N, C-alpha and C positions, 0 to 999 in steps of 0.2 A: 817354578813361578806359581803354578796352580796351588801348590801346597802352602806357599806364603800367603796367597790371597785368602785361602780357606782359613788359615790361622788368624789372619787379620780380621776377617769377619767374626770369628769366634771372640777375639779380643774386644772388638768394638761392641758387639752385641751384649756380651757379658758385663762389660764395664757400664754401658749405658743403662741396662736394666737394673743393675745393682745400685748404681748411684741414683738412678731414678729422679732426674731433675724435674720432671713434670709433677711427680708426687711431692717434691720439696717446695714447689711454688706456693701453695696456699700458706704453709708455715712461714716461708720467707716474706710473703706479703703481710702476714699478721705481725711479724717481728719488726718490719720496717714501715708500718702503716703511717707513723707520724713523721717520717723522714721525707726530705725532698728527693726528687729524681736523681739529682747529682750525688747525694749521699748514698742513695740506694745503689747507684751504679758503682760507686767506690767500694761498697761492702761486697757486692757481687763479684767484682774483679779481684779483691783481696782474698775472698773465700775460695775462689776457684784456683788461684795461684798457690795458696797454702795447701789445698787438697792435692794439686798437681805434684808439688815437691814432696809431700808426705807419701803419696802412692809410689812415686819413683824411688824414694829412699828405701821403702820397705821391699820393693822389687829387687833392688841392688843388694840389700843386706839380708835378704831372706835366707840364703845359704849359710851365712855366718850364724844366724839365729838357730838354724837346724843343727849345726855342728855344736854350738854352745850348749843347747839343751838336750842334745842327743835325740832329736826328732827326725823321723823319716818323712820323705815327701808324700809317700802313700798314706801315712796316718793323717797328715795335714789335709790331703785331698778328701778323706772320709769325713773329717771334722768340718771342713769347708762345705762339703756337700750337705751336711746336716744343717749348718748355719744358713746356706742359700735356700734350702727347702723351707725352713721356718720363715725366712724373710719373704719368699715367694708366696707362702700361704697367707701371710698378713696382707701382701699386696693384692692377692687374688680376691680377698674379702674387702678390698678398698679401705684398709686401715692405714692411716698416716702416722701411726704412733712410733716413729723412729726416735723422736725426742719430744717428750711431753712438756709443754711450757704453759704455766698458768698465766692468766691475764695480769695478775699482780706482779709477775716476775719479768714481763716483757721489757719494761723500761730499764731494768738492771742490766740487760744485755746490750742496750743500744750503743754504749761506748766502744765495745769491741766484740760484737756478736759475729763478726766476720770469721774469727778464729774458732771460738767456742760459743754456742754449739753449732753454728752453721757449717763451717769447714769440717770440724771434727766434733761429733761423729755423724752429722746429718749427711754431708756429701761424701766424705772419706770415712766411711764406717767400717766395721769388721768384715763385711762382705767384700768391699772393694779392696781392702788390704790383703785379705786372704787370696782373692782372685789374682792380684798382682804377683804375689809370691809363687803361687802354683803355675801361672802362665809363664813366669820367668824360668821356671824349671823346665817347662816344655819347649821353650825357645832355645833349641840346641844349636842353631846356626846364627851367625851375625845378622843375616837377612831377617830372620824371625825376631831377633832382639830389636832391630830397627823398626819392624812392623809393629811390635808390641808397644814401644814408646810412642810411635806415631799415633796408634789407636788411643793411647792414654791422653795425649795432647789434644787430639781431635774431639774426644769425648768431653774433656774439660772446657774446650772452646765452645762447644754446643751448649754445655751446662751454663756457661757464662751468658751466652745469648738468650737462653730461656729465662734465666733469673732476671736479666736486664729487661726483658720484654714481658715479664710475668703478669703485670697488670692487664696488658692487652690480650695475652694468650688465655688467661682465665675467663675473661669476658667472652672470647670467641668459643671456647670449649664448653663453658658452663660447668656446673657441678657434676652433671650426668656424664658429660664427655670426659671430664677428668677422671672419674671413677672407672669408666670403660678403659681408658688408656692404662690406668694402674693395674686393672685386672689382666689385661693382655701382657703387660710387662711381668706381672707375677707368674703367669703361666710359663713364660720363657725362662724366668729364673728357676722355676721348679724343674724344668727339663734339663737345664745346665747342672742343677744340683744332683740329679740322678746320674748324669754322665760322670761328674766328678767323683761321686760316691763309689760307683762300681769300677771306675778306672783306678781307684786307690785300693779297693777291696780285692780285686782280681789278683794282683801280684802277691799280696799277703797270703791269700788262700793257696796259690800255687807254691809259694815258698814253704808253707806248712806241710803240704802234701809231699813235696820233694824231700 
């Protein structure tokens, strides 16, 4: 039971920091500035649902992708660790540059920004996808698999609430508070990146020695 709780905390923490809904808020508000609260709520709901199903799909099909391309889980962990570390570095410096959208391009996204670029790749980016595949490999029991999917659902529900309440949260936090939150999340992502990198590197080195 304790092992499942620890695994659940790892799943939730890693997904929440990689998805980084607090960091997505300013971009979301910019993209939906001219929309009503009802339309903004609809976009937030659709974006989180699309992200949820995309992450679960990659978690379930990860092993098939490994077999098809002949990729080992340990190699994926190393690459994932590098990706996480770079994302964490950007977050640590309070850079929101996951998706750069010019002012002149904002209106072109209004019709269906909930799928692209909001859901993919802003919410469900390479970090979250990689994380789902790697954690699914670590979920060796049915209990851990249930915990993993529960963590994904909870993270997406919180993401929806944050995006829905984004205008109020940004006013409360302010720009300084938002930057502080992003730096803290970036630090956590970098720690997770180091763990992933060395958990993948260690078996490869031992295999080479043997």
